[in-house]
C-alpha positions in Angstrom: 52.1 -92.4 -11.2 51.6 -89.5 -8.8 50.7 -86.1 -10.3 53.4 -83.5 -10.9 54.2 -81.3 -7.8 53.1 -78.2 -9.7 49.6 -79.6 -10.2 47.0 -79.0 -7.5 43.5 -80.5 -7.7 40.9 -78.1 -6.4 37.1 -77.5 -6.5 35.8 -74.0 -7.4 32.3 -72.8 -6.5 30.1 -70.1 -7.8 26.6 -69.4 -6.4 23.8 -71.1 -8.3 26.2 -73.3 -10.4 27.8 -76.7 -10.2 31.3 -76.6 -8.8 34.2 -77.0 -11.3 36.8 -79.6 -10.5 40.1 -78.5 -12.1 43.8 -79.3 -12.0 45.5 -76.0 -11.2 48.9 -75.6 -12.8 50.9 -73.5 -10.3 53.3 -72.4 -13.1 50.4 -70.9 -15.0 49.4 -67.3 -14.5 46.5 -66.9 -12.0 44.7 -64.5 -14.4 44.7 -67.2 -17.0 43.2 -69.8 -14.7 40.5 -67.3 -13.6 39.6 -66.6 -17.2 39.2 -70.3 -17.9 37.0 -70.7 -14.8 34.8 -67.7 -15.9 34.5 -69.2 -19.4 33.2 -72.4 -17.8 30.3 -70.5 -16.4 29.9 -68.1 -19.3 31.0 -65.1 -17.2 32.5 -62.1 -19.0 35.1 -59.7 -17.7 37.3 -62.1 -16.0 39.6 -59.3 -14.8 36.8 -58.3 -12.4 37.0 -61.7 -10.6 39.3 -63.4 -8.2 39.6 -66.6 -6.3 39.1 -66.9 -2.5 39.2 -69.8 -0.1 35.7 -71.1 0.6 36.4 -72.1 4.2 38.1 -70.4 7.2 39.1 -66.7 6.8 38.2 -66.9 3.1 41.3 -64.9 2.1 41.9 -63.8 -1.5 44.4 -65.9 -3.4 47.3 -63.9 -5.0 50.4 -64.9 -7.0 52.3 -64.6 -3.7 50.0 -66.8 -1.6 48.9 -69.4 -4.2 51.7 -71.8 -3.1 49.7 -72.4 0.1 46.9 -74.1 -1.9 46.7 -77.9 -1.1 45.2 -80.8 -2.9 41.4 -81.0 -2.2 41.0 -77.3 -1.3 37.7 -75.8 -2.0 37.9 -72.3 -3.6 35.3 -69.8 -4.5 35.1 -67.4 -7.5 34.4 -63.9 -6.2 34.5 -60.3 -7.4 38.1 -58.9 -7.3 39.5 -57.1 -4.3 39.5 -53.7 -6.1 35.9 -54.1 -7.2 34.8 -55.3 -3.8 36.6 -52.3 -2.1 35.0 -49.8 -4.5 31.5 -51.2 -4.0 31.8 -51.3 -0.2 33.2 -47.8 -0.1 30.2 -46.5 -2.0 27.8 -48.5 0.2 29.2 -47.3 3.5 28.6 -43.8 2.4 25.0 -44.4 1.2 22.1 -42.8 2.9 20.1 -46.0 3.6 20.7 -47.1 7.1 20.1 -50.9 6.4 22.3 -50.8 3.3 25.1 -49.0 5.3 24.9 -51.5 8.1 25.2 -54.5 5.8 28.1 -52.8 4.0 30.0 -52.2 7.3 29.3 -55.7 8.5 30.8 -57.1 5.3 33.7 -54.6 5.5 34.6 -55.6 9.0 35.0 -59.2 7.8 36.9 -58.4 4.6 39.3 -56.0 6.2 41.3 -58.8 7.8 42.3 -59.8 4.2 45.6 -58.0 3.3 44.9 -58.0 -0.4 41.5 -56.4 0.1 42.9 -54.0 2.8 45.5 -52.7 0.4 42.9 -51.9 -2.2 40.5 -50.3 0.3 43.2 -48.2 1.8 44.4 -47.0 -1.6 40.9 -45.6 -2.2 41.2 -43.5 1.0 38.9 -45.9 2.8 40.5 -45.4 6.3 39.9 -41.6 6.0 36.2 -42.3 5.2 35.8 -44.6 8.3 37.6 -42.1 10.5 35.2 -39.3 9.4 32.2 -41.6 10.1 33.5 -42.1 13.6 34.3 -38.4 14.1 30.8 -37.4 13.0 29.3 -39.0 16.1 26.2 -40.2 14.2 26.9 -43.9 14.4 25.8 -46.0 17.3 25.3 -49.7 18.3 26.1 -52.3 15.7 27.0 -49.8 13.0 29.6 -48.2 15.1 31.0 -51.5 16.3 31.5 -52.7 12.7 33.0 -49.4 11.8 35.6 -49.6 14.6 36.3 -53.3 13.8 37.0 -52.5 10.2 39.2 -49.5 11.1 41.3 -51.6 13.5 41.7 -54.5 11.1 42.8 -52.2 8.3 45.3 -50.3 10.6 46.7 -53.6 11.9 48.1 -54.4 8.4 50.7 -51.7 9.0 50.1 -50.1 5.6 49.1 -46.7 7.0 51.0 -44.9 9.9 49.1 -44.3 13.1 50.7 -40.9 13.2 48.2 -39.7 10.6 45.2 -40.2 13.0 43.6 -36.9 13.9 43.1 -35.5 17.4 39.3 -35.3 16.9 39.3 -39.1 16.1 41.3 -39.7 19.3 38.9 -37.6 21.4 35.9 -39.5 20.0 37.4 -42.9 20.7 38.5 -41.8 24.2 34.9 -40.5 24.8 33.5 -44.0 24.2 35.9 -45.3 26.9 34.9 -42.6 29.4 31.2 -42.8 28.9 29.4 -44.8 31.6 26.9 -46.6 29.4 28.5 -47.9 26.2 27.9 -51.1 24.3 30.5 -53.8 25.3 31.6 -54.4 21.7 32.2 -50.7 21.1 34.1 -50.4 24.3 36.3 -53.5 23.4 37.2 -52.0 20.1 37.8 -48.5 21.4 40.2 -49.8 24.0 42.0 -52.0 21.4 42.4 -48.9 19.1 43.8 -46.8 21.9 46.2 -49.5 22.8 47.5 -49.8 19.2 47.8 -46.0 19.1 50.0 -45.9 22.2 52.2 -48.9 21.2 52.7 -47.7 17.6 53.2 -44.0 17.9 55.2 -41.9 20.4 53.3 -38.7 19.5 49.9 -40.4 19.9 50.9 -41.6 23.4 50.9 -38.0 24.6 47.6 -37.3 22.9 45.9 -40.4 24.3 47.4 -39.8 27.8 45.8 -36.3 27.8 42.4 -37.8 27.0 42.4 -40.9 29.2 44.3 -41.8 32.4 45.1 -45.1 34.1 42.7 -44.1 36.9 39.8 -43.8 34.5 40.5 -47.3 33.2 40.3 -48.9 36.7 36.5 -49.0 36.7 36.5 -51.2 33.6 38.5 -53.9 35.3 35.4 -55.1 37.2 33.7 -56.0 33.8 34.8 -59.4 32.8 34.0 -58.8 29.1 36.4 -55.8 28.8 38.9 -56.2 31.6 41.5 -57.8 29.3 41.3 -54.9 26.9 41.4 -52.4 29.8 44.5 -53.9 31.5 46.2 -54.2 28.1 45.8 -50.4 27.6 47.0 -49.8 31.2 50.1 -51.8 30.3 50.6 -49.9 27.0 50.4 -46.5 28.8 52.8 -47.8 31.4 55.3 -49.2 28.9 55.4 -46.1 26.7 55.3 -43.5 29.5 58.4 -41.2 29.7 60.9 -42.1 32.4 59.8 -39.2 34.6 56.2 -40.4 34.7 56.8 -44.0 35.5 60.1 -44.5 37.2 60.4 -44.4 41.0 61.9 -41.2 42.4 63.4 -41.0 45.8 63.8 -37.4 46.9 64.7 -38.6 50.4 66.1 -42.1 50.9 64.1 -42.4 54.2 60.8 -41.4 52.6 59.8 -43.0 49.3 57.8 -40.9 46.8 56.5 -42.4 43.6 55.8 -40.3 40.5 52.4 -40.1 38.7 52.4 -43.4 36.8 54.1 -45.4 39.6 51.7 -43.9 42.2 48.7 -44.9 40.2 49.8 -48.4 39.6 50.8 -48.9 43.2 47.6 -47.6 44.7 45.6 -50.1 46.7 42.4 -49.6 44.7 43.9 -50.8 41.4 45.6 -53.8 43.0 42.5 -54.9 44.9 40.4 -54.6 41.7 42.8 -56.9 39.9 43.1 -59.3 42.8 39.3 -59.5 43.5 37.8 -59.2 40.0 40.4 -60.9 37.9 42.8 -63.2 39.8 40.1 -64.3 42.3 37.2 -63.8 40.0 34.7 -66.5 39.1 36.1 -67.1 35.6 39.3 -69.0 34.8 42.1 -66.8 33.6 42.6 -67.2 29.9 46.0 -67.1 28.2 45.7 -63.5 27.0 44.7 -62.2 30.5 47.5 -64.2 32.1 49.9 -62.6 29.6 48.7 -59.1 30.5 49.0 -59.8 34.3 52.6 -61.0 33.6 53.3 -57.8 31.6 51.9 -55.7 34.5 54.0 -57.6 37.0 57.2 -57.1 34.9 56.5 -53.4 34.4 55.8 -52.9 38.0 59.0 -54.6 39.1 60.9 -52.6 36.5 60.1 -49.5 38.6 62.9 -50.8 40.8 65.5 -50.7 38.0 66.6 -47.1 38.7 67.3 -47.9 42.3 68.9 -51.2 41.4 71.4 -49.5 39.1 72.1 -46.5 41.4 75.3 -46.7 43.4 75.5 -45.3 46.9 77.7 -42.2 47.0 79.9 -42.6 50.1 80.2 -38.8 50.3 76.4 -38.2 50.3 75.4 -37.5 53.9 71.7 -38.2 53.2 72.5 -41.6 51.9 74.9 -42.4 54.7 72.1 -41.4 57.1 70.2 -44.5 56.0 73.1 -46.7 57.3 73.1 -44.8 60.5 69.4 -45.5 60.8 70.0 -49.2 60.3 72.6 -49.2 63.1 70.4 -47.1 65.4 67.4 -49.4 65.1 69.5 -52.5 65.7 71.5 -51.2 68.6 69.6 -48.2 70.0 72.4 -45.7 69.8 70.8 -43.1 72.2 73.6 -43.7 74.7 76.4 -43.3 72.3 79.7 -41.9 73.8 80.2 -38.3 73.0 83.8 -38.5 72.0 84.4 -38.7 68.3 87.1 -41.4 68.4 85.0 -43.5 70.8 81.9 -43.1 68.7 83.8 -44.0 65.5 85.3 -47.1 67.1 81.8 -48.1 68.4 80.3 -47.6 65.0 82.9 -49.8 63.4 82.1 -52.6 65.8 78.4 -52.2 65.2 78.8 -52.3 61.4 80.8 -55.5 61.8 77.9 -56.9 63.9 75.5 -55.8 61.2 77.4 -58.0 58.7 78.8 -55.4 56.4 82.0 -56.3 54.5 83.5 -52.8 55.0 83.3 -52.1 58.7 84.8 -48.6 58.5 82.7 -47.2 55.7 79.8 -49.6 54.9 78.6 -47.3 52.2 81.2 -48.9 50.0 79.2 -52.2 50.2 76.5 -50.5 48.1 78.6 -49.3 45.2 78.2 -52.4 43.1 75.2 -52.5 40.7 73.0 -54.4 40.7 71.7 -54.3 43.4 72.9 -50.8 44.3 70.6 -48.7 46.5 67.8 -51.2 46.1 69.5 -53.4 48.8 69.5 -50.4 51.1 65.8 -49.8 50.5 65.0 -53.5 51.3 67.0 -53.4 54.5 65.4 -50.2 55.7 61.9 -51.5 55.0 62.7 -54.6 57.1 64.1 -52.5 59.9 61.1 -50.1 60.0 58.2 -52.3 59.1 59.3 -55.6 60.7 61.5 -54.1 63.4 61.3 -57.1 65.8 62.4 -59.5 63.0 65.2 -57.2 62.0 66.5 -56.8 65.5 66.2 -60.6 66.2 68.2 -61.5 63.0 70.9 -59.0 63.7 71.3 -59.6 67.4 71.2 -63.4 67.4 74.0 -63.4 64.8 76.1 -60.6 66.3 76.2 -62.4 69.7 77.6 -65.6 68.3 81.3 -66.4 68.7 81.5 -69.8 67.0 82.1 -68.5 63.5 78.6 -69.5 62.5 77.1 -66.0 62.5 75.1 -65.1 59.4 76.4 -61.6 58.1 73.1 -59.8 57.7 74.4 -56.9 55.6 76.3 -59.1 53.1 73.3 -61.5 52.9 70.8 -58.8 52.3 72.8 -57.3 49.5 73.4 -60.6 47.7 69.8 -61.7 48.3 68.5 -58.5 46.6 70.7 -59.2 43.6 69.4 -62.7 43.5 65.8 -61.7 43.6 66.4 -59.2 40.8 67.8 -62.0 38.7 64.9 -64.4 39.5 62.2 -61.9 38.8 64.2 -60.4 35.8 64.0 -56.8 37.1 64.9 -54.4 34.3 64.0 -56.7 31.4 61.2 -56.1 29.0 58.2 -58.5 28.9 58.5 -61.5 26.6 55.8 -61.9 24.0 53.6 -65.0 24.8 54.8 -65.4 28.3 52.1 -66.0 31.0 54.3 -66.5 34.0 52.7 -64.1 36.5 52.6 -64.8 40.3 49.3 -64.1 42.1 50.9 -63.4 45.4 52.5 -60.2 44.0 49.0 -58.7 43.6 48.0 -59.4 47.3 50.1 -56.7 48.9 50.8 -53.0 48.2 54.5 -53.5 49.0 54.8 -57.0 47.5 58.5 -56.6 46.5 59.6 -55.5 50.0 57.5 -58.2 51.7 58.9 -60.8 49.4 62.4 -59.7 50.4 61.4 -59.9 54.1 60.2 -63.5 53.7 63.3 -64.5 51.8 65.8 -62.9 54.3 64.2 -64.8 57.1 64.5 -68.0 55.0 68.2 -67.2 54.4 68.9 -66.8 58.1 67.1 -70.1 58.8 68.8 -72.0 56.1 72.2 -70.6 57.3 71.5 -72.1 60.7 70.3 -75.4 59.3 73.5 -75.7 57.3 75.6 -74.7 60.3 77.4 -72.5 57.7 80.5 -70.3 58.2 81.7 -67.3 56.1 83.4 -69.8 53.8 80.1 -71.4 53.0 78.4 -68.2 51.9 78.1 -69.1 48.2 76.8 -72.6 49.1 74.1 -71.1 51.3 73.0 -68.7 48.6 72.8 -71.5 46.1 70.5 -73.5 48.4 68.4 -70.4 49.1 68.0 -69.7 45.3 66.8 -73.3 44.9 64.4 -72.9 47.7 62.9 -69.7 46.3 62.7 -70.9 42.7 61.1 -74.2 43.7 58.5 -72.3 45.9 57.7 -69.8 43.1 57.2 -72.7 40.7 54.3 -73.8 42.9 52.6 -70.5 42.2 51.6 -69.6 45.8 48.5 -67.5 45.9 49.6 -65.3 48.8 52.7 -64.4 50.8 51.5 -66.6 53.7 51.2 -69.5 51.3 54.8 -68.8 50.1 55.9 -69.0 53.7 54.3 -72.4 54.0 55.9 -73.6 50.8 59.3 -72.5 52.0 58.8 -74.1 55.4 58.4 -77.4 53.6 61.5 -76.8 51.5 64.0 -76.7 54.4 67.7 -77.7 53.9 67.0 -81.4 54.6 64.2 -81.5 52.0 66.5 -79.8 49.4 69.1 -82.4 50.0 66.5 -85.2 49.7 65.2 -83.7 46.4 68.7 -83.3 45.0 69.6 -86.9 46.0 66.4 -88.1 44.4 67.1 -86.2 41.2 70.6 -87.5 41.1 69.7 -91.1 41.8 69.7 -92.2 38.2 73.3 -90.9 37.8 74.8 -91.8 41.2 73.1 -94.8 42.6 73.4 -97.3 39.8 77.0 -97.4 38.6 78.0 -101.0 39.3 78.6 -103.1 36.1 75.6 -105.5 36.7 73.3 -102.5 37.2 74.7 -100.7 34.1 74.1 -103.9 32.1 70.5 -104.1 33.4 69.9 -100.5 32.6 71.1 -101.0 29.0 68.8 -104.0 28.6 65.8 -102.0 30.0 66.4 -98.8 27.9 65.0 -99.9 24.5 61.8 -101.1 26.2 61.4 -97.7 28.0 62.2 -95.7 24.9 59.5 -97.6 23.1 57.0 -96.7 25.9 58.0 -93.1 25.7 57.7 -93.1 21.9 54.1 -94.6 22.1 53.2 -92.0 24.7 54.4 -89.2 22.5 52.5 -90.5 19.5 49.4 -90.9 21.5 49.7 -87.3 22.6 50.0 -86.2 18.9 46.9 -88.2 18.2 45.0 -86.3 20.9 46.3 -83.0 19.3 47.2 -79.6 20.7 46.0 -76.0 20.2 48.5 -73.3 19.1 48.2 -69.5 19.0 48.5 -67.7 15.7 51.8 -65.7 15.4 51.7 -61.9 15.1 48.3 -61.4 16.7 48.6 -58.2 18.6 45.0 -57.7 19.6 43.0 -59.2 22.5 40.8 -61.3 20.2 43.0 -64.5 20.2 43.3 -66.6 17.1 44.1 -70.3 17.3 44.7 -73.4 15.2 44.7 -77.0 16.1 46.9 -79.9 14.9 46.6 -83.7 15.5 47.9 -86.9 14.1 45.6 -89.4 12.5 45.0 -92.6 14.6 46.9 -94.7 11.9 49.9 -92.3 12.2 49.8 -91.5 8.4 48.4 -88.0 8.2 48.7 -84.7 10.2 45.4 -82.9 10.3 45.2 -79.1 11.1 42.9 -76.1 10.8 42.0 -72.7 12.2 39.7 -72.3 15.2 37.6 -69.3 16.4 38.5 -70.0 20.1 40.6 -72.2 22.3 39.0 -75.6 22.3 37.9 -77.6 25.4 39.2 -81.1 24.7 39.8 -82.9 21.4 38.9 -81.3 18.1 37.3 -83.8 15.6 39.1 -84.6 12.4 36.2 -83.3 10.4 36.7 -79.7 11.7 40.4 -79.7 10.6 40.3 -78.9 6.9 44.0 -79.2 6.0 46.2 -82.2 6.1 49.8 -83.3 5.4 50.7 -87.0 4.6 53.4 -88.1 6.9 55.2 -89.7 3.9 55.6 -86.1 2.5 57.4 -84.8 5.6 61.1 -84.3 5.0 62.4 -83.0 8.3 61.6 -81.1 11.5 63.6 -78.0 12.4 63.6 -75.9 15.6 64.5 -72.5 16.9 66.3 -70.0 14.7 66.3 -72.6 11.8 62.5 -72.3 11.5 61.4 -70.2 8.5 58.9 -68.1 10.6 61.8 -67.3 13.0 63.9 -65.9 10.2 61.2 -63.3 9.3 61.6 -59.8 10.8 58.1 -59.8 12.1 58.5 -63.0 14.1 57.8 -61.4 17.5 61.2 -59.7 17.5 62.7 -63.2 17.8 62.9 -63.0 21.5 64.6 -65.9 23.2 61.5 -67.4 24.7 59.7 -67.7 21.4 62.8 -69.1 19.7 62.9 -71.8 22.3 59.3 -72.8 21.6 59.4 -72.7 17.8 59.5 -75.6 15.4 58.6 -76.3 11.8 57.6 -79.3 9.7 59.2 -79.3 6.2 57.4 -81.3 3.7 57.2 -81.8 -0.1 57.3 -79.8 -2.2 59.2 -77.1 -0.3 56.3 -76.4 2.1 56.4 -75.7 5.8 54.0 -75.9 8.7 55.1 -73.5 11.4 54.5 -73.9 15.2 55.1 -71.9 18.4 54.3 -74.2 21.3 52.3 -72.8 24.2 54.9 -74.1 26.7 58.1 -76.1 27.0 56.3 -79.4 27.7 54.2 -79.2 24.5 57.3 -78.3 22.6 59.1 -81.4 23.8 56.1 -83.6 23.2 55.6 -82.4 19.6 59.3 -82.4 18.6 59.9 -85.8 20.1 56.6 -87.2 18.6 57.5 -85.9 15.1 61.0 -87.3 15.4 59.5 -90.7 16.5 57.1 -90.5 13.6 60.0 -90.0 11.2 62.1 -92.8 12.8 64.6 -90.4 14.3 66.1 -90.1 17.8 64.0 -88.2 20.4 66.5 -85.8 22.0 64.5 -83.4 24.2 65.3 -82.7 27.8 61.8 -84.1 28.6 62.7 -87.5 27.0 66.0 -87.6 28.8 64.3 -86.9 32.1 61.5 -89.4 31.4 64.1 -92.0 30.4 66.1 -91.6 33.6 63.0 -91.5 35.8 61.3 -94.6 34.2 64.5 -96.6 34.1 65.2 -95.9 37.7 61.7 -96.8 38.7 61.8 -100.1 36.7 65.2 -101.0 38.1 63.9 -100.3 41.6 60.9 -102.6 41.0 63.1 -105.4 39.6 65.7 -105.0 42.4 62.8 -105.1 44.9 61.7 -108.4 43.4 65.2 -109.8 43.9 65.3 -108.6 47.5 62.0 -110.3 48.2 63.1 -113.7 47.0 63.6 -116.1 49.9 65.5 -119.4 49.7 63.2 -122.2 51.0 64.5 -125.7 51.7 62.5 -127.3 49.0 61.2 -127.1 46.4 63.0 -124.2 44.7 60.8 -121.2 44.0 59.4 -120.4 40.6 61.3 -117.3 39.3 59.2 -114.2 39.1 58.5 -112.5 35.9 60.3 -109.1 35.6 58.0 -106.3 36.7 56.9 -103.8 34.0 56.0 -100.2 34.5 52.8 -98.9 32.9 53.7 -95.5 31.3 50.5 -93.7 32.0 51.4 -90.6 34.0 51.4 -87.1 32.7 53.0 -83.8 33.5 51.2 -80.9 35.2 
C-alpha cells in the first residue's frame, strides 16, 4: 500500500552526526518537526534552528515552501534565518579582516535566499552594506562579495531602489569609470547600475549624471564584462526621456539626432559591437544575443516618431522634400516659367514618380504608419543612391504597357511593411534573442535595408509582369522574399542581397508549390487511401523521435532572472520512459547531462496532464515576465500528484513542440503541435513519393513475372536547425 500523499520520506543531516531518516508529515507544524529532529541529537533551543536543502541553492524551508519537498530529498538542520542574519551582520562589522571576508563570502551566498534576505533586511543590513561601500575602504574580494550580497538582497524587491543615496551611486559609478578595476567588481557595479536605472525613474537621472553611454563603450572590448556593459547601455536607452532618445528632425532635408540617438548611432559604438562581440572569437551566448536584440529594437524604435508623423500638406518645408524628389529624378532646371505650365508639368512628373495623388502628393503621406518615415527613406535613396533612384523612376515612367511599377506608392507600402516585419515601435520581448547581425554593419542600416528592398520590389514587379491591379500580390511576394531572407540571418547587407537574388519570383513559386504538395498533389481516392494507411506508421516514427529527444534532455532558463548571471535547469526522460529527471545547473551545459547530476525526479505514472500558455500556473502569476505574448507561447507545465507542478518556458518554438508532443505521447495522448503536423505532411509525402517511384520503375517482362518489391520505408533521422 503506497504511503499517504501527506507523508514525505527525507534524510536530515547535522555535522558530526548520523543522518536521521524520517517520515515528514506535511500536515504537522514545521516547528514541531524541527523540535523532534533537535531532540534526536540532544540539541536544545529548537526555535534557533531551521531546515535547509542540502543540495543546490540550499534554500531555507518555510511553511510556504515545504510543499516542494519530494520523497528522497536530503535536508540539513541549520541555524535559523534570524540567527544567521544577526550573526553575519555582527561579523561583517568586525575589525578582523579575515573574519569580515569570510562573513561577506557567506552573506553573498545566503542573500539569494528570500527567507534569510527578509531577516537581514529587517535588521537594516542593506544600510550597513551601503555604508561599507561608501566608505571606500573595501577592495578586491571583500568588495566583490559586498556588492554581490547587496545586489542579491535588492533583487528580492523588499526594499525600494529609491532609498539608495547619491554617495552610494557615485561610488559605484566610480568603479565603472576607473581604468583598472577587478572584473568581478566591475560586473557587479554594472549590474547594480542597470537595476537602478530599470527600477527607479529618479535614479535614472542620477546615474545618467555620473556615467554616460560613451564611457561604457570602452568596456565592450572586454569579453568578461561586455554583456553587463551593453545591458546598462540598453537600460539607459530604454529609460531615457523622449527628448534625449527620440530622433528629431529640425529640417526634413538634414537629419539631426539628439544626444542618446547620436551616441548610439555613432560609428565607434557600432564598430566595437560588430568587431568585438558579433565577430569576436567567442560564440554569442543567449544573454548577449538577447541584449543585442534589445539594442536592435530600441535603435529601430528611434524611427517611431517619424513613422507616426503625418505630412502636413500646408507645410512648405515638408513639401520641399517632394520637390527635391522630383528635381533629382527629372532635373527640373529647365522648368517653364509660367505658373500654369509648371503646375501641369509637376502633375505629370508626380504621376511618373508613382504617387497616388498627382496634384498634391503630400496627401500620400498623411497615413500613419509609415507617415514621414517613407519620405525619409525615399529621400535617402534619391541622395545616396542617386543612380539607382533615377533608373527605377525613369525605366517605369517611360513604359506604356500598363506594367510600370509605381515608385511612390511602392516605397510608402514597403516602408509600412518593413516597420511591421521589424516591429518598429514595439518594446523588446523578454527572452527573445532574434537579432540580425547585418544591422550592425552599417551606420545607416535601416535606410540601406530599405534601398535593398525597393530594388527587390522593382525586380519582382518585372518578373511577375505585374500591373496596378496586381499591387497587393506583388507586395505579398516581396514580404515573403524578405522574411525568408531574414530567417537565414545574413551577416551583412551584401549577403542579404545574395540571399534575395536566390529568392526570385520563380523560386518563391517553387517553394510554395513544394510546401503545398502534401495538400494539392495527392487528392485522388487511391492516393488518399494510401496516405491513410501510411499515417499510423509515420505517427509512430514521430512519436519515437519525440521520446528519444526527451531522453536526451533539454536545458531551460530560470524564470524571473533579471541579471546577467544566467541560471539554468535541465530535464530529461529516463531511458525506460518511466521517470522525468530534473535539476538546477550553474551554467548552460554542452551536451547531455548525466542522470546522477539531476537530483529531482517525477514518476511518469504520477503525471496527470500537460497544460500550455495562459493555463500554466507560472503564467498566472503577476511576476511571470509581464506575460508577454512570446513567453506565453513557449510556456507549458506538467501537473502531477499530489497537486504539484513542474513549470517550463522553452528556449524556442522547436523545443516547445518537441516537449509538449513528447509529453503527450508519453501520456498516450494526441500530438497536436504545428511541428508534428508539418512533420507528418512532409514524411507522408516523402514516403508516398518513394512508393510511387517504386511503382513507376516496375517494368512488365515477358516472363517470368517480377517479384513484387517491398514497400520502401523512410528512416526518420533528420533534425531541425
